[in-house]
C-alpha positions as semicolon CSV with decimal commas, in nm:
position;residue;x (nm);y (nm);z (nm)
1;M;-0,007;0,005;-0,023
2;R;0,122;0,358;-0,053
3;A;0,304;0,503;0,224
4;L;-0,002;0,697;0,424
5;R;0,086;1,113;0,485
6;E;0,014;1,234;0,835
7;V;0,032;1,640;0,941
8;S;-0,054;1,670;1,340
9;E;-0,158;2,005;1,422
10;K;-0,036;2,199;1,791
11;S;-0,116;1,938;2,063
12;E;-0,455;1,891;2,232
13;I;-0,233;1,730;2,509
14;E;-0,062;2,059;2,563
15;K;-0,377;2,293;2,519
16;N;-0,551;2,042;2,809
17;Q;-0,201;2,065;2,978
18;I;-0,234;1,675;3,065
19;N;-0,007;1,615;3,327
20;K;0,337;1,450;3,263
21;N;0,249;1,131;3,343
22;Q;-0,032;1,085;3,127
23;A;0,188;1,266;2,801
24;R;0,485;0,985;2,938
25;Q;0,229;0,737;2,890
26;Y;0,114;0,844;2,516
27;T;0,507;0,780;2,432
28;Q;0,561;0,479;2,619
29;A;0,219;0,330;2,443
30;G;0,380;0,456;2,100
31;R;0,056;0,659;2,026
32;V;0,242;1,000;2,011
33;V;0,569;1,032;1,871
34;H;0,565;1,413;1,890
35;P;0,299;1,647;1,887
36;R;0,424;1,845;1,547
37;T;0,551;1,588;1,386
38;L;0,501;1,652;0,985
39;F;0,670;1,345;0,788
40;V;0,864;1,058;0,864
41;W;1,022;0,977;0,533
42;P;1,202;0,611;0,538
43;R;1,595;0,644;0,653
44;P;1,802;0,549;0,278
45;I;2,011;0,199;0,384
46;G;2,376;0,139;0,334
47;T;2,459;0,493;0,300
48;Q;2,808;0,546;0,389
49;T;2,892;0,930;0,393
50;D;2,721;1,265;0,276
51;S;2,953;1,339;-0,062
52;G;3,011;1,159;-0,386
53;P;2,770;0,955;-0,582
54;T;2,629;0,776;-0,233
55;M;2,434;1,105;-0,152
56;L;2,362;1,132;-0,486
57;R;2,159;0,825;-0,541
58;V;1,994;0,933;-0,182
59;I;1,893;1,269;-0,359
60;A;1,765;1,055;-0,661
61;L;1,526;0,884;-0,384
62;I;1,411;1,162;-0,213
63;L;1,323;1,374;-0,490
64;P;1,037;1,207;-0,680
65;L;0,895;1,155;-0,259
66;L;0,937;1,515;-0,289
67;T;0,756;1,599;-0,612
68;G;0,493;1,348;-0,508
69;L;0,352;1,601;-0,204
70;A;0,236;1,801;-0,490
71;Y;-0,005;1,564;-0,712
72;A;0,013;1,214;-0,544
73;G;-0,377;1,093;-0,550
74;E;-0,353;0,995;-0,231
75;P;-0,473;1,225;0,048
76;V;-0,246;1,483;0,325
77;V;-0,380;1,333;0,633
78;L;-0,380;1,563;0,948
79;Q;-0,356;1,376;1,273
80;R;-0,361;1,555;1,565
81;P;-0,517;1,449;1,953
82;I;-0,892;1,536;2,050
83;S;-1,051;1,562;2,353
84;L;-1,394;1,516;2,493
85;D;-1,484;1,735;2,801
86;T;-1,781;1,468;2,891
87;G;-1,873;1,672;3,235
88;S;-1,780;1,390;3,418
89;G;-1,442;1,324;3,305
90;E;-1,241;1,438;3,001
91;L;-1,218;1,156;2,780
92;F;-0,875;1,155;2,489
93;G;-0,811;1,026;2,146
94;T;-0,700;1,075;1,821
95;L;-0,857;1,243;1,511
96;L;-0,728;1,141;1,160
97;L;-0,837;1,373;0,892
98;P;-0,792;1,362;0,525
99;K;-0,753;1,702;0,359
100;S;-1,029;1,823;0,225
101;A;-1,227;2,108;0,026
102;A;-1,555;1,890;0,122
103;P;-1,679;1,715;0,457
104;V;-1,555;1,395;0,465
105;P;-1,791;1,068;0,641
106;V;-1,619;1,002;1,002
107;V;-1,612;0,686;1,171
108;L;-1,638;0,669;1,517
109;I;-1,412;0,369;1,632
110;I;-1,525;0,194;1,973
111;A;-1,286;-0,054;2,115
112;G;-1,403;-0,365;2,278
113;S;-1,395;-0,471;2,650
114;G;-1,160;-0,432;2,960
115;P;-0,872;-0,224;2,902
116;T;-0,869;-0,228;2,598
117;D;-0,689;0,110;2,430
118;R;-0,820;0,331;2,099
119;D;-0,566;0,138;1,954
120;G;-0,716;-0,170;1,998
121;N;-0,424;-0,271;2,229
122;N;-0,534;-0,458;2,564
123;P;-0,199;-0,515;2,846
124;D;-0,382;-0,816;2,940
125;G;-0,370;-0,955;2,568
126;G;-0,092;-0,754;2,414
127;R;-0,030;-0,502;2,146
128;N;-0,185;-0,596;1,766
129;D;-0,281;-0,198;1,646
130;S;-0,601;-0,314;1,516
131;M;-0,802;0,008;1,555
132;K;-0,502;0,198;1,485
133;R;-0,445;-0,011;1,139
134;L;-0,812;0,026;1,074
135;A;-0,823;0,399;1,163
136;R;-0,499;0,504;0,906
137;I;-0,680;0,267;0,577
138;L;-1,002;0,479;0,620
139;A;-0,800;0,797;0,619
140;K;-0,596;0,658;0,295
141;H;-0,954;0,629;0,134
142;N;-1,072;0,998;0,256
143;I;-1,262;0,895;0,558
144;A;-1,215;1,045;0,909
145;S;-1,186;0,877;1,175
146;V;-1,205;0,903;1,607
147;R;-1,112;0,650;1,774
148;Y;-1,019;0,749;2,235
149;D;-0,953;0,534;2,532
150;K;-1,313;0,473;2,701
151;R;-1,343;0,644;3,076
152;G;-1,116;0,457;3,346
153;I;-0,896;0,324;3,042
154;A;-0,526;0,459;2,958
155;A;-0,519;0,841;2,902
156;S;-0,866;0,858;3,006
157;K;-0,804;0,647;3,336
158;P;-0,862;1,011;3,507
159;A;-1,264;1,040;3,423
160;T;-1,323;0,739;3,564
161;P;-1,016;0,570;3,835
162;D;-1,205;0,343;4,010
163;E;-1,389;0,084;3,775
164;R;-1,614;0,008;3,998
165;N;-1,774;0,368;3,917
166;L;-1,803;0,240;3,548
167;S;-2,091;0,096;3,381
168;I;-2,175;0,019;3,028
169;E;-2,472;0,282;3,005
170;G;-2,187;0,582;3,046
171;Y;-1,971;0,401;2,803
172;V;-2,297;0,482;2,612
173;A;-2,354;0,832;2,702
174;D;-2,001;0,876;2,612
175;A;-2,000;0,755;2,288
176;E;-2,310;0,997;2,212
177;A;-2,121;1,288;2,333
178;W;-1,841;1,204;2,073
179;G;-2,106;1,199;1,834
180;R;-2,317;1,492;1,885
181;K;-1,881;1,690;1,912
182;L;-1,846;1,535;1,571
183;K;-2,170;1,601;1,434
184;A;-2,076;1,969;1,500
185;D;-1,724;1,974;1,344
186;P;-1,802;2,146;0,970
187;R;-1,494;1,971;0,816
188;L;-1,723;1,653;0,896
189;G;-1,997;1,446;0,701
190;Q;-2,182;1,193;0,787
191;L;-2,123;0,994;1,098
192;I;-2,077;0,613;1,149
193;L;-2,046;0,418;1,457
194;L;-1,792;0,137;1,456
195;G;-1,801;-0,093;1,722
196;H;-1,582;-0,365;1,795
197;S;-1,683;-0,645;1,999
198;E;-1,850;-0,519;2,328
199;G;-1,757;-0,161;2,159
200;A;-2,034;-0,270;1,862
201;L;-2,279;-0,316;2,179
202;V;-2,232;0,037;2,216
203;A;-2,276;0,187;1,896
204;S;-2,567;0,023;1,919
205;L;-2,711;0,161;2,201
206;A;-2,579;0,500;2,144
207;A;-2,686;0,546;1,725
208;E;-3,000;0,705;1,786
209;K;-2,858;1,009;2,030
210;A;-2,518;1,014;1,868
211;G;-2,697;1,081;1,498
212;A;-2,530;0,777;1,337
213;A;-2,554;0,775;0,994
214;A;-2,484;0,394;1,010
215;V;-2,349;0,133;1,236
216;I;-2,089;-0,123;1,151
217;S;-2,055;-0,428;1,421
218;V;-1,736;-0,586;1,403
219;A;-1,679;-0,895;1,584
220;G;-2,025;-0,791;1,856
221;T;-2,214;-1,045;2,035
222;G;-2,520;-1,150;1,961
223;R;-2,617;-1,303;2,317
224;P;-2,618;-1,126;2,663
225;V;-2,270;-1,147;2,766
226;D;-2,344;-1,347;3,056
227;Q;-2,477;-1,650;2,805
228;V;-2,141;-1,603;2,648
229;L;-1,908;-1,553;2,914
230;R;-2,050;-1,909;3,026
231;E;-1,990;-2,056;2,710
232;Q;-1,619;-1,973;2,684
233;L;-1,574;-2,075;3,078
234;Q;-1,738;-2,399;3,011
235;Y;-1,434;-2,501;2,833
236;R;-1,140;-2,386;3,019
237;L;-1,212;-2,461;3,402
238;P;-1,251;-2,761;3,604
239;P;-1,568;-2,849;3,765
240;A;-1,521;-2,705;4,090
241;L;-1,400;-2,319;3,934
242;L;-1,695;-2,387;3,635
243;A;-1,975;-2,399;3,903
244;R;-1,881;-2,128;4,130
245;S;-1,830;-1,873;3,786
246;N;-2,130;-2,011;3,690
247;Q;-2,292;-1,881;4,002
248;L;-2,070;-1,584;4,067
249;I;-2,276;-1,476;3,692
250;D;-2,629;-1,568;3,849
251;E;-2,551;-1,367;4,149
252;I;-2,391;-1,031;3,929
253;K;-2,657;-1,064;3,680
254;A;-2,912;-1,015;3,983
255;G;-2,749;-0,699;4,123
256;K;-2,544;-0,861;4,376
257;T;-2,218;-0,860;4,508
258;D;-1,985;-1,151;4,633
259;D;-1,632;-1,018;4,762
260;D;-1,559;-1,438;4,774
261;V;-1,378;-1,483;4,462
262;P;-1,152;-1,734;4,406
263;A;-0,823;-1,635;4,295
264;E;-0,810;-1,810;3,962
265;L;-1,162;-1,629;3,890
266;E;-1,073;-1,268;4,027
267;V;-0,930;-1,142;3,638
268;V;-1,325;-1,160;3,534
269;F;-1,508;-1,153;3,869
270;R;-1,309;-0,971;4,131
271;P;-1,568;-0,739;4,305
272;S;-1,454;-0,415;4,161
273;V;-1,611;-0,497;3,838
274;Q;-1,890;-0,678;3,934
275;P;-2,123;-0,356;3,877
276;Y;-1,987;-0,307;3,546
277;L;-2,088;-0,674;3,541
278;T;-2,430;-0,593;3,633
279;S;-2,500;-0,328;3,398
280;L;-2,317;-0,541;3,090
281;F;-2,565;-0,833;3,168
282;R;-2,869;-0,611;3,142
283;Q;-2,813;-0,568;2,792
284;D;-2,932;-0,796;2,500
285;P;-2,719;-0,699;2,230
286;A;-2,939;-0,834;1,928
287;A;-3,223;-0,635;2,092
288;A;-3,034;-0,352;2,073
289;F;-2,894;-0,395;1,710
290;G;-3,250;-0,490;1,591
291;K;-3,370;-0,117;1,656
292;L;-3,162;0,056;1,470
293;Q;-3,331;0,210;1,207
294;V;-3,024;0,328;0,978
295;P;-2,848;0,115;0,771
296;A;-2,619;-0,144;0,905
297;L;-2,313;-0,368;0,839
298;I;-2,184;-0,685;1,079
299;I;-1,834;-0,828;1,003
300;Q;-1,744;-1,182;1,145
301;G;-1,437;-1,397;1,109
302;R;-1,473;-1,760;1,042
303;H;-1,210;-1,790;1,262
304;D;-1,234;-1,611;1,548
305;I;-1,186;-1,800;1,901
306;Q;-1,400;-1,496;2,129
307;V;-1,708;-1,457;1,930
308;G;-1,869;-1,689;1,654
309;V;-2,031;-1,677;1,344
310;G;-2,392;-1,825;1,529
311;D;-2,355;-1,424;1,691
312;A;-2,327;-1,210;1,360
313;Q;-2,632;-1,416;1,252
314;L;-2,873;-1,358;1,523
315;L;-2,801;-0,971;1,486
316;Q;-2,887;-1,017;1,125
317;Q;-3,251;-1,210;1,253
318;A;-3,267;-0,911;1,462
319;K;-3,236;-0,619;1,179
320;P;-3,266;-0,844;0,832
321;D;-3,204;-0,567;0,639
322;A;-2,804;-0,529;0,741
323;E;-2,571;-0,642;0,551
324;L;-2,311;-0,976;0,694
325;A;-1,978;-1,030;0,596
326;L;-1,865;-1,342;0,751
327;I;-1,473;-1,337;0,665
328;D;-1,279;-1,668;0,600
329;G;-1,019;-1,685;0,808
330;M;-1,030;-1,386;1,055
331;N;-1,026;-1,379;1,370
332;H;-1,061;-1,214;1,672
333;V;-0,831;-0,884;1,606
334;L;-0,895;-0,869;1,237
335;R;-0,588;-1,128;1,129
336;I;-0,615;-1,394;0,885
337;V;-0,477;-1,684;1,113
338;P;-0,483;-2,045;1,087
339;N;-0,747;-2,197;1,315
340;D;-0,464;-2,313;1,534
341;I;-0,434;-2,219;1,899
342;K;-0,091;-2,090;1,899
343;R;-0,097;-1,886;1,607
344;Q;-0,471;-1,716;1,749
345;L;-0,282;-1,597;2,023
346;A;0,046;-1,496;1,869
347;S;-0,144;-1,278;1,617
348;Y;-0,303;-1,084;1,907
349;K;0,056;-0,959;2,033
350;D;0,162;-0,922;1,676
351;P;0,096;-0,564;1,541
352;Q;0,277;-0,632;1,210
353;L;0,003;-0,822;1,087
354;P;-0,170;-0,664;0,801
355;L;-0,587;-0,666;0,843
356;A;-0,805;-0,903;0,658
357;S;-0,861;-0,710;0,319
358;E;-1,194;-0,833;0,292
359;L;-1,279;-0,643;0,592
360;T;-1,180;-0,342;0,467
361;T;-1,294;-0,372;0,097
362;R;-1,651;-0,448;0,299
363;I;-1,614;-0,122;0,541
364;L;-1,551;0,094;0,262
365;R;-1,810;-0,046;0,030
366;F;-2,066;0,006;0,287
367;I;-1,975;0,359;0,379
368;A;-1,936;0,457;0,012
369;A;-2,297;0,301;-0,070
370;L;-2,406;0,491;0,216
371;P;-2,713;0,737;0,080
372;A;-2,615;1,086;0,111
373;A;-2,740;1,301;0,362
């Protein structure tokens, strides 16, 4: 693919005076290199001196690049931090905006569950840059995007530092507020909500009040999450722990909290996350998807080890006019990977793997076919 050219304006990190620790967190995560970076050129390989034939070869390589800035068909893309004051904390994200004389479509990218950040990376699961790669591909095709850290996560952690105060309703309200902010920007046209995994549920619930023109569900479940969780744990736990996990799910779904969680289950059922799970278990993803009054696209990989094809089919049954794209070989982090557990897990930590080409093809085609506003 042709290289994406990105331009950065003055950092909103500076404008909003984020503390140095947060700025350092951005840098360490690889999300912000420098607020005023304009272009990053490939370094000449094999250059030994700055004079003679070697230097001429370097100049010969650079001149076509410089000339290409004037007339290449690909867009110049503005990249800058963007923030949202929700009234109950500030959220931070990244805007990619292709330079255009007319408003361009904008995709609000909503990440999946847990501590997954704006780029699709999870400290528990590894770095794969799935959402970051998707945003860059959209930008190459004149589609803007905003991807953001959810409250309580990464740069947005100060908005809700205690996970006991998180809820799916709060995530939905944040997505609605992001949508209103983007709708008010004259540089932006139609708003599309794209949710990955749990983010797909958030997108469905937020679409109406956000003013979305369309919704894209990527690897979104079609069943209540407590059912999905029971299924995932059924084949991973010994009988005693499985029985205890099912008991905890029943209690949490009923709105109760239980501090007596076995150490082996704390990563899923620790007391501090139980209030969030209660709010999540109340939701029916298929019912929420079925209420959408806008065009929708369902994308599901056939090699996804977390969400199955059956979930995508449930979503389409709830909204029969939605497009359904089942992608052979694609897994949960949107890569083409064999159905081998070692290869699957390795892909969760490999940001160099390209996204499935059919994924981006279907998204671009869907957005291009949306009726004019």
